[in-house]
N, C-alpha and C positions, 0 to 999 in steps of 0.2 A: 704460165708455168708455175708449179710449186717449187720454190727454191729454199734451201737451208743455207744460212750464212753464219759461219763460225768465226768470230773475231771481229768485234765492232770498234776497233781502235781508230786512230787518226785517219787511216786510209779506209778501213773496212766500213766504218759508219757512213761516210758519204757515198761509197760505192753501193752499199745496200740501199741507200735512199734513192739513187738513180734507178735501181731495179724496180723499186716501188713506183717511181714516177712513170716507168715504162709499162706498168700494168701488171707486173708479176706479183704473186702472193709470196711473201718472204717471211720465213720464221728464223729468228736470230738468237744467237747466244753469245754472251761474253761474261767473264767472271766479274767485271766491273759493273755494278748495278747502275751507276749514272749513265754509262754508255747504253745499256739496255733501255733505260728510260727515254733517252734521246731517240733511239731507234723506234720505240713505240709511238712517240710523239710524231714521228715522220710517217706513221701508218703501218709499221711492222708488227708482227706477232711475236711476243716474247716467249722464249723457251727457258726452262729451268736447268737444262743441261744440253750438251751437244747431242747426246743420244735422243733426247726429246725433239730437238730441232729438226733432225733428219727424218723423223717419222712421216712417211707419205711424200717425201721430197723426190722430185724427178731429177733434180740437179743439186749438187752440194758444192759450196764454195768455202774454202778455208783461207783465212788471212791471218797468219800467226807469226810470232816474233823470230823463231829460230828452228833449225833442223830438228832438235830434240822434241820440240812441241809438236811438230808435224808427225814425227815417228810415233809419239805417244797417242795423238788423237786418232790416228788410223790403225796403228799396229798394237797398241797397248791392250791390257786386259779390258774387255768390254769396248774396244775401239770401234771406230765407225765402220770398218769393214765387216763387223759382225752385227751392225745395226741398220745399215742402209738397204733399201730395196735393190734387188739384183739388177734392175734395169736402169738405175740412176747413173748419171754421168758425174764423175768426181773431178773437180777443178781446184788445184792448190795454187793460190796466188801469192803465197808467202815467198820471201827470198831466203833460200836455203842452199846448202851445198848440192852441186849437181849429183854427186853420188847418193846423197840421201833421197833426192827426188827419184832417181832410178830405183833405189831400193823399195820405196813405197809403191811406185808404179808397178814394179814386178810382183809385189805381194798382192796388189789389187787385181792385176791381170790373172794371177794364179787362182783367184776366187771368182773370176768371170766379170770383173768390173772394167768399164772404160774409164780411163783417167788421163788427164793432161796436167802438166805443170805450166802455169801461166803467170809468172811474176810480172810486175808492172813498173813503169817509169812515168814520171810526170808530177810527182809530189802531191801534197794535199790539195793544191790548187787544181791540178788535173783531175783528182778524184772527185772534187766538188763539181767541176764543170763537165765531167763525163768525157774528158779528152785524153785519158790515159793511153799509153802504149803498152800492148800486151806482147810478150815474147813467149811463144808457145812451144813446148816440147811434147811429143806424143804422135800418135797416128793421125794422118790427115783427116780421116773420116770422123775421128773424135773431135777434132777442131771444128769441122763443119757443123756437128751437132751443137757445139758451144757458141758458134759465131754470133748468132742473134743476141744471146745473153751478153757476151763480151762487148758487142757493139753498143749496148745500152750504157756501158761504163767507160768505153774508150773509143778513140777515133782512129787508132792505128793498131792493126793486128798482124803480127809476123809469125810465120811458121818457121822456127829455127832448126827443127830436125826432130829426131826421136826423143823419147823420154829423157829428161835431164838437160836437153839442149836449150830449153828456155832459161833454165837456171844458169847454165854456162854463159849465155848471152847477157843475162842480168849481172853476173859477177864482173864481166868485162866492162859493162856500162857503168856500174856503180863505182868500180875502181877509178875509172876515168873521171866520174863526177866528183869523187872525193879529192883527186889531184887538182881538178879544175877549181874547186872551191878554195883550196889552199893557195893556189897560184893567183887567183883573182883577188883574194884577200891581201896577199903580198903586194900586188900591183897597186891596189887602191890605197894601201897604207903608205907606199912610197909616194904616190901622188899627193896624199894629205901632207906628208913631210915636206913636200915642195910647195905647199900652199895652194894646190889645185882644188877646185870644187869637185867633190867625188861624183856628183850627178853629171857634171859636164864631162869629166874624165870617163865615166861609164858610157856616155853617149859616143865619145870618140872611139873607145875600145870596141863598142858594138859595131861600128862601121869600119873597123880596121882589122888588121891581121890577128889581133888578139881576141876577136869576138868569140863568145861562147854562150852556152845556155845559162850559166850562172849569172853573167852580166845582164843578159836580156830578161830572164824570168825569175831569178832568185837571188837578187843582189844582196850580199852580206853586209853592206855598209848602211847603217841607219840614215834615213833621210833621202835615200836615192830612189826608193820605190815604195808604193803603197801595197797593202794586202800581201805582204810577205813577212816571214818571221822577224826579220831585222827591224821591221816597222812596229813591232809589238813586243819588244824586249826579248826576242828569240824564243817566244813561246809557240807551242803547236809545231806543226811541220814534222820533219824527219830528225829524230833525236840523235845527238852525238853518239850515244851508245849503240844505236842501230847502224850508223855509218861505220863505227868501229867494228861491229860484227861483220858487216859486209866486206870491209877491207880485209878483215881476217880471213873470210871465205876466199877472197881473191888470192891472198898470199898462200893459203893452204892448197888451193887448186893449182897454183903455179908450181908449187913443190911437187904435187902429184904428176903434173904434166911436164915437169922439167923445163918450165918456161921462166924467163927472166923478167921480173917486175920490180926493179929497184925503186922507181918512184912510187909504185903502189905500196911497197914495204915502208918507205919513208913516210908516206901519208898515213899509213896505219899507226906508226909510232907517234906521229904528231897528234893524231886523234886520241891515242891512248893517254898521252900526257894531258891533253885538254880534259878528258873524262876524269882522270885522277885528280885534277885540280878542282873538282866539284861541279863540273859542267855537263855531266852525262845526260841529264834530262832536258837540257836546252836543245834548241834546234841546231843541226850540224853547221849552219852558217855562222853560229856564234864563235867558230874558230877564228873569225876576223879579229876577235878581242885578244887572241894569243899574240898578235903582232902589233899591239898597241905600244907606243913609246914607253919605256920604263923611266920613272921619275928618279 
C-alpha cells in the first residue's frame, strides 16, 4: 500500500519504519531534517511538505504533538482535506482532545473521507518493537480497512466507539500513567531513603499489590532497568511537556464531562512544576528527580 506518514518524531519514526519493514511504500514528512534523514535511511521516501507526502497515498497517517497541529494540518488553508485522494483512508494517531478529533472527523466526513482517530500507548519501546496498543474511534468498517496497517505497528487494537472515542480512551489512560509514574517515583524514593536496593524493591512491587506498568516496563529509577530513558539520562521517550499536555487534556475533558479527577489535576500541577524547572524536554520519568532528598 502507498502510505503517507506525517510526523516522524520519537514515536512516528519507528512506527513508519515498521510499515516499511512490512513491505509498504511510505512517503514521509517532518519539519526536522534529521528525522527525515533517519526515515530515508530506513528505506522511506522523503517529501518536502505534507501536501507532497500525500500525493498518490491510499492511506494517510498523522502523528503530531497537539490538537492545534492536527486541526491545522487537516483543516487549515491548503490542508490535507484539499490535497488527499478522495478514496484515501485518514488515520490520526496523535493524542489530542476528543472534541478536536470529532471536529476534524466531521469535516473529513463532510468531504467524503473515511477517517479514524487511533492514538497509541506503549511508548517508544513499543513503537520500535511494533507492539503498540491502538485505541480507535470511528466507524467499524473504517477500522477494518485500517487493521492490517495498524497490525504492522501494534499488537493490540481496540475499537473504543465513534469518532473521538479513541482520544477519550487515551486521555483516561495517559492520566492514569502520569499518576502511576509519580506514585512509583515516590515509592522508590521512600525505599531508597530506607536503604533498600531499588532494583530489588521494584521486583517486590512488581509481584505485589503495587505492581504496575511503570515498574515493569518504564522504571524511573536509574540502574533498575536497561533500554529505558532512566538508563540514558532521561533522553528520548515521552517528554515531560507531552505528559503535561496530556494531563491538561484530561483535566479539560473532566471539566467538560463534569467528572472529578483530583489526582489527575495534582499530577498535572506536579508535571507543570517539573517542566518550569527546566525539564520539559526530558523524558516524563525524570519526575523521579523531583522527589530527591534536598541537601
